[in-house]
GUVO-576608 format. One record per residue (C-alpha): residue in three letters; z, x, y. Coordinates in nm, 3 decimals. Layout:
// residues N
<node><rest>ALA</rest><zz>Z</zz><xx>X</xx><yy>Y</yy></node>
...
***
This chain:
// residues 105
<node><rest>MET</rest><zz>-1.147</zz><xx>0.801</xx><yy>-2.516</yy></node>
<node><rest>VAL</rest><zz>-1.336</zz><xx>0.736</xx><yy>-2.198</yy></node>
<node><rest>LEU</rest><zz>-1.671</zz><xx>0.910</xx><yy>-2.191</yy></node>
<node><rest>PHE</rest><zz>-1.795</zz><xx>0.777</xx><yy>-1.854</yy></node>
<node><rest>ARG</rest><zz>-1.598</zz><xx>0.674</xx><yy>-1.557</yy></node>
<node><rest>ARG</rest><zz>-1.793</zz><xx>0.470</xx><yy>-1.298</yy></node>
<node><rest>ARG</rest><zz>-1.717</zz><xx>0.546</xx><yy>-0.931</yy></node>
<node><rest>VAL</rest><zz>-1.546</zz><xx>0.238</xx><yy>-0.776</yy></node>
<node><rest>SER</rest><zz>-1.701</zz><xx>0.137</xx><yy>-0.442</yy></node>
<node><rest>ARG</rest><zz>-1.510</zz><xx>0.100</xx><yy>-0.131</yy></node>
<node><rest>ASP</rest><zz>-1.570</zz><xx>-0.281</xx><yy>-0.144</yy></node>
<node><rest>GLU</rest><zz>-1.437</zz><xx>-0.298</xx><yy>-0.495</yy></node>
<node><rest>CYS</rest><zz>-1.121</zz><xx>-0.105</xx><yy>-0.396</yy></node>
<node><rest>LEU</rest><zz>-1.065</zz><xx>-0.345</xx><yy>-0.111</yy></node>
<node><rest>ARG</rest><zz>-1.116</zz><xx>-0.656</xx><yy>-0.325</yy></node>
<node><rest>PHE</rest><zz>-0.872</zz><xx>-0.529</xx><yy>-0.584</yy></node>
<node><rest>ILE</rest><zz>-0.613</zz><xx>-0.465</xx><yy>-0.310</yy></node>
<node><rest>GLU</rest><zz>-0.676</zz><xx>-0.811</xx><yy>-0.170</yy></node>
<node><rest>ALA</rest><zz>-0.654</zz><xx>-0.992</xx><yy>-0.512</yy></node>
<node><rest>HIS</rest><zz>-0.362</zz><xx>-0.795</xx><yy>-0.664</yy></node>
<node><rest>ILE</rest><zz>-0.145</zz><xx>-0.705</xx><yy>-0.365</yy></node>
<node><rest>GLU</rest><zz>-0.226</zz><xx>-0.947</xx><yy>-0.091</yy></node>
<node><rest>HIS</rest><zz>-0.251</zz><xx>-1.247</xx><yy>-0.315</yy></node>
<node><rest>GLY</rest><zz>-0.034</zz><xx>-1.123</xx><yy>-0.588</yy></node>
<node><rest>ASN</rest><zz>0.335</zz><xx>-1.135</xx><yy>-0.663</yy></node>
<node><rest>GLU</rest><zz>0.557</zz><xx>-1.104</xx><yy>-0.359</yy></node>
<node><rest>TRP</rest><zz>0.783</zz><xx>-0.840</xx><yy>-0.510</yy></node>
<node><rest>VAL</rest><zz>0.478</zz><xx>-0.631</xx><yy>-0.609</yy></node>
<node><rest>ARG</rest><zz>0.349</zz><xx>-0.666</xx><yy>-0.249</yy></node>
<node><rest>ALA</rest><zz>0.692</zz><xx>-0.556</xx><yy>-0.109</yy></node>
<node><rest>ALA</rest><zz>0.709</zz><xx>-0.249</xx><yy>-0.334</yy></node>
<node><rest>PHE</rest><zz>0.348</zz><xx>-0.156</xx><yy>-0.252</yy></node>
<node><rest>TYR</rest><zz>0.403</zz><xx>-0.179</xx><yy>0.132</yy></node>
<node><rest>SER</rest><zz>0.737</zz><xx>-0.011</xx><yy>0.114</yy></node>
<node><rest>ASP</rest><zz>0.578</zz><xx>0.291</xx><yy>-0.056</yy></node>
<node><rest>PRO</rest><zz>0.609</zz><xx>0.599</xx><yy>0.190</yy></node>
<node><rest>LEU</rest><zz>0.231</zz><xx>0.688</xx><yy>0.141</yy></node>
<node><rest>VAL</rest><zz>0.114</zz><xx>0.340</xx><yy>0.208</yy></node>
<node><rest>GLU</rest><zz>0.341</zz><xx>0.315</xx><yy>0.513</yy></node>
<node><rest>ARG</rest><zz>0.190</zz><xx>0.647</xx><yy>0.650</yy></node>
<node><rest>ILE</rest><zz>-0.168</zz><xx>0.535</xx><yy>0.580</yy></node>
<node><rest>LEU</rest><zz>-0.106</zz><xx>0.201</xx><yy>0.743</yy></node>
<node><rest>SER</rest><zz>0.061</zz><xx>0.356</xx><yy>1.053</yy></node>
<node><rest>THR</rest><zz>-0.250</zz><xx>0.559</xx><yy>1.098</yy></node>
<node><rest>LEU</rest><zz>-0.484</zz><xx>0.277</xx><yy>1.053</yy></node>
<node><rest>TYR</rest><zz>-0.291</zz><xx>0.054</xx><yy>1.298</yy></node>
<node><rest>GLN</rest><zz>-0.301</zz><xx>0.341</xx><yy>1.551</yy></node>
<node><rest>ARG</rest><zz>-0.681</zz><xx>0.376</xx><yy>1.516</yy></node>
<node><rest>TRP</rest><zz>-0.719</zz><xx>-0.004</xx><yy>1.536</yy></node>
<node><rest>ARG</rest><zz>-0.517</zz><xx>-0.015</xx><yy>1.862</yy></node>
<node><rest>GLU</rest><zz>-0.719</zz><xx>0.275</xx><yy>2.012</yy></node>
<node><rest>ASN</rest><zz>-1.032</zz><xx>0.065</xx><yy>1.942</yy></node>
<node><rest>GLU</rest><zz>-0.915</zz><xx>-0.236</xx><yy>2.130</yy></node>
<node><rest>GLU</rest><zz>-0.800</zz><xx>-0.409</xx><yy>1.807</yy></node>
<node><rest>ARG</rest><zz>-1.152</zz><xx>-0.488</xx><yy>1.708</yy></node>
<node><rest>GLY</rest><zz>-1.194</zz><xx>-0.599</xx><yy>1.350</yy></node>
<node><rest>GLU</rest><zz>-0.911</zz><xx>-0.534</xx><yy>1.113</yy></node>
<node><rest>PRO</rest><zz>-0.694</zz><xx>-0.222</xx><yy>1.073</yy></node>
<node><rest>ILE</rest><zz>-0.846</zz><xx>-0.149</xx><yy>0.723</yy></node>
<node><rest>ASP</rest><zz>-1.195</zz><xx>-0.121</xx><yy>0.895</yy></node>
<node><rest>TYR</rest><zz>-1.070</zz><xx>0.213</xx><yy>1.032</yy></node>
<node><rest>ALA</rest><zz>-0.967</zz><xx>0.367</xx><yy>0.696</yy></node>
<node><rest>THR</rest><zz>-1.168</zz><xx>0.664</xx><yy>0.558</yy></node>
<node><rest>ASP</rest><zz>-1.297</zz><xx>0.631</xx><yy>0.215</yy></node>
<node><rest>ASP</rest><zz>-1.022</zz><xx>0.876</xx><yy>0.095</yy></node>
<node><rest>GLU</rest><zz>-0.754</zz><xx>0.647</xx><yy>0.247</yy></node>
<node><rest>VAL</rest><zz>-0.913</zz><xx>0.348</xx><yy>0.080</yy></node>
<node><rest>LYS</rest><zz>-0.910</zz><xx>0.542</xx><yy>-0.255</yy></node>
<node><rest>GLN</rest><zz>-0.549</zz><xx>0.635</xx><yy>-0.206</yy></node>
<node><rest>LEU</rest><zz>-0.453</zz><xx>0.271</xx><yy>-0.129</yy></node>
<node><rest>TYR</rest><zz>-0.650</zz><xx>0.158</xx><yy>-0.435</yy></node>
<node><rest>GLU</rest><zz>-0.481</zz><xx>0.403</xx><yy>-0.675</yy></node>
<node><rest>LEU</rest><zz>-0.137</zz><xx>0.307</xx><yy>-0.555</yy></node>
<node><rest>ALA</rest><zz>-0.242</zz><xx>-0.070</xx><yy>-0.576</yy></node>
<node><rest>LYS</rest><zz>-0.339</zz><xx>-0.018</xx><yy>-0.933</yy></node>
<node><rest>ARG</rest><zz>0.001</zz><xx>0.135</xx><yy>-1.011</yy></node>
<node><rest>TYR</rest><zz>0.201</zz><xx>-0.138</xx><yy>-0.842</yy></node>
<node><rest>ALA</rest><zz>-0.008</zz><xx>-0.431</xx><yy>-0.976</yy></node>
<node><rest>ALA</rest><zz>0.075</zz><xx>-0.308</xx><yy>-1.331</yy></node>
<node><rest>LEU</rest><zz>0.450</zz><xx>-0.357</xx><yy>-1.265</yy></node>
<node><rest>THR</rest><zz>0.652</zz><xx>-0.663</xx><yy>-1.374</yy></node>
<node><rest>PRO</rest><zz>0.787</zz><xx>-0.861</xx><yy>-1.075</yy></node>
<node><rest>TYR</rest><zz>1.140</zz><xx>-0.728</xx><yy>-1.183</yy></node>
<node><rest>GLU</rest><zz>1.022</zz><xx>-0.365</xx><yy>-1.180</yy></node>
<node><rest>ALA</rest><zz>0.868</zz><xx>-0.417</xx><yy>-0.839</yy></node>
<node><rest>TYR</rest><zz>1.178</zz><xx>-0.594</xx><yy>-0.711</yy></node>
<node><rest>ALA</rest><zz>1.399</zz><xx>-0.301</xx><yy>-0.829</yy></node>
<node><rest>ILE</rest><zz>1.172</zz><xx>-0.048</xx><yy>-0.658</yy></node>
<node><rest>TYR</rest><zz>1.177</zz><xx>-0.245</xx><yy>-0.328</yy></node>
<node><rest>MET</rest><zz>1.547</zz><xx>-0.304</xx><yy>-0.337</yy></node>
<node><rest>ARG</rest><zz>1.619</zz><xx>0.069</xx><yy>-0.402</yy></node>
<node><rest>ARG</rest><zz>1.400</zz><xx>0.168</xx><yy>-0.110</yy></node>
<node><rest>LEU</rest><zz>1.572</zz><xx>-0.083</xx><yy>0.112</yy></node>
<node><rest>GLU</rest><zz>1.917</zz><xx>0.042</xx><yy>0.014</yy></node>
<node><rest>GLU</rest><zz>1.806</zz><xx>0.393</xx><yy>0.063</yy></node>
<node><rest>ARG</rest><zz>1.685</zz><xx>0.316</xx><yy>0.421</yy></node>
<node><rest>GLU</rest><zz>2.007</zz><xx>0.119</xx><yy>0.501</yy></node>
<node><rest>GLY</rest><zz>2.196</zz><xx>0.424</xx><yy>0.391</yy></node>
<node><rest>GLU</rest><zz>1.993</zz><xx>0.657</xx><yy>0.610</yy></node>
<node><rest>GLU</rest><zz>2.047</zz><xx>0.426</xx><yy>0.911</yy></node>
<node><rest>GLY</rest><zz>2.429</zz><xx>0.417</xx><yy>0.838</yy></node>
<node><rest>GLU</rest><zz>2.426</zz><xx>0.797</xx><yy>0.836</yy></node>
<node><rest>ASP</rest><zz>2.262</zz><xx>0.812</xx><yy>1.178</yy></node>
<node><rest>ALA</rest><zz>2.529</zz><xx>0.580</xx><yy>1.318</yy></node>
<node><rest>VAL</rest><zz>2.822</zz><xx>0.807</xx><yy>1.216</yy></node>
***
């Protein structure tokens, strides 16, 4: 039973993502970055970054809410085994290849 839940700071969220996704297992990283919500957030961040003459890093342009969303997703993906993450990534890859094939018909 959790009585108190401490608010996680932006820096703690970013450190968690760095440690568990960026420097974690490659399949966990692939599953995380192939997540549709992660892709949407990152697309927005890269757009903001380009609009600001590519100063700093794209993550510097994330709102606190976007950082929190990435952190929550990172926690879920970091808890996966490499096999589970691999299966998620491969399923997404196959779905995308299937969608591209439908466009070609």
